[in-house]
N, C-alpha and C positions, 0 to 999 in steps of 0.2 A: 567216366567223365569226371574230372576234378571239379571242385566248387567254382574255381575261376572260369573254367571252360563252360560250365553250366550257366553261370551268371552272364557271360558274354553271349551265349546262345539265346538266353532269355531276352537280353537287351536287343539283339539282332531281330528276334521275332517281334518284339514290340515296335521296332523301327519299321518293319515290313507292314504290320497291321496299321500303323499310323499313316504310312504312305498310301496304302490301299484305301483307307478311310478318306484321306484328302482327295485322292483321285475320284472316288465315288461321289463325294460331296461336290466337286467341281463339275462332274458330268451331270449330276442331278440338277444343280443350279442352272447350268447351261440349258438343259432340256426345259426346265420350268420358265426360264427367261424367254426362250423362243416361243413357248406356248402363250405366255403372257403377251408378247409382242403380236402374236397371231390374233389373240382376242381383241387387243386394242386397235390394231390396224386393219384386220380383215373381216371381223364379225360384222355382218350386215352390209358388207360392201361386195362389189364385184371382185372376182379373182384377180390377183396381180400377176400379170404375165412376165416371167423372167426371160424365157426364150420362147418365141412364137412357135406354137404347135409342138412344144417339147416339155417345158417345165413351167408350172404355175404355183402360186401360193393361193390356196383355196380353203377357206375356213369350213370345218366340219366338226360337229359334236357326235362322237362315236360312242354309242351306248353298248357296243358289242366288243368282241375280241378282235384279233387281227382281221383286217379286211371286212369288218362289220359283221362277222359271224356271231351267232349266239346273242342276239340283241336282248337287252334288259335283264341280264343275269348277274347283277352286281354282287350278290352274296356269294354265288358260285366263284366269280372272279376273285373276290376277296380271299376266300378260303384257299383257292389254288395259289394265289400270289403269296400268301403267308407261308404256305408249305414250301413254295419255291424259295422264298427269302431264307427260311430256316435251313433248307438244304444247302443254299449257297454259303451261308455263314458256317455251317458244319464243315463244308469242303475247305473253306479258307482256313479254318482252325486246324483241321486234320492234316492238310497237305504239308509235306516236309518243306521247311523254309530253306530251300537250296536254289541256286541260280538255275538249275535244270528245270525247275517247275515255275519259274518266273512268268513265262508266257501264259501258262495255264492260269496262274493266280490273277494276272492282269485281265485276262479274258473273262474269267468268272466275275471279277469286279465290275467290268463293263456290262455284262449280262445282268448282274444284280442292280446296277444303276438304272438300266432301262426298265426293269420290273418295278423298281421304286418310283421312277418318274411317272409311269402310267398309273401306279397305285395311288399316288398323291392325287391325281386327277379324279380317280374313281371315288376316293374318300371325300374330297372337298366339293366336287361338282356333280358326281353321279354319272359322269361321262368322261371320255378322253378327248382332249383337243387335238385334232389332226389338221394339217395344213399344207403338206407337200404333195403335189400332184404331178405325175409324169403323164401328160396328155398324149404324148407320142405313142404310148402303148396302152393308154387308158388304164393305168395301174391304180389300184385303190389309194385313196388319200391316206397319208401316214404322218408320223412326227419323228422328232429326234430320238426319243426313247425307243421307238420301233426300229430305228437304224441301229442303235446299240444292241438290241436283242438279236436282230437278224444277222448282223455281221459277227457278233460273238458266237452265236450258234454255229455259223459256218466255220469260223476259226477253230472252235472246239472240235468240231467234226474232223477237220483237216489235221489238227494236232493228234487226235486219238488215232486216226488212220495212219498218218505218216511219221509222227515224232515219237509218241509214247508207246510203250509195250504193255501188255496185260499186267505184268508184275509191277509196273510203275504205279499202279493204282492199288497196291496192297494196303496202303494206308487207309483206304476206305472200308476195309473189312471190319465188321463188327466182331468184337471179342467173343469167342466161344462158338462162332459159326464157321464151319469149314465148307470149302467148295469141293464137290465131288466130280 
């Protein structure tokens, strides 16, 4: 690769990182604004019914993980989240900056944003603000960051199953370690 091509690739990579950072920032801000609105409008009040017997806004302080599991394990959640954030950043840095991988990069960015959104709550409040409740199926109360995480995990699974092949992830190999 010539110096000019190398410079262009470096600029292109920076452009992608900037766009992913902006996307993550927008998603995190949206999540935090929705949680703030839930605290202001819902905390201490009756649930707000959006669709009778289907969808409600219901304030809940979740000190556990998804669906209230593992209550009051904040240090555990913090360590797991930091590991996850580091892994997400590693993947974003290592992934080839080609159009082929764009859906994967965006999905990892959305997943990262959801993890950060709930991590902010855990650090600042010691609980996560949940407020969306599907009463029709009595689904656990959740929030926007949870939606990011759930949908991106589903999207990643579908991409890994149907779009990408094993060798598409060779960029993840650690130098000096071979697969047998």
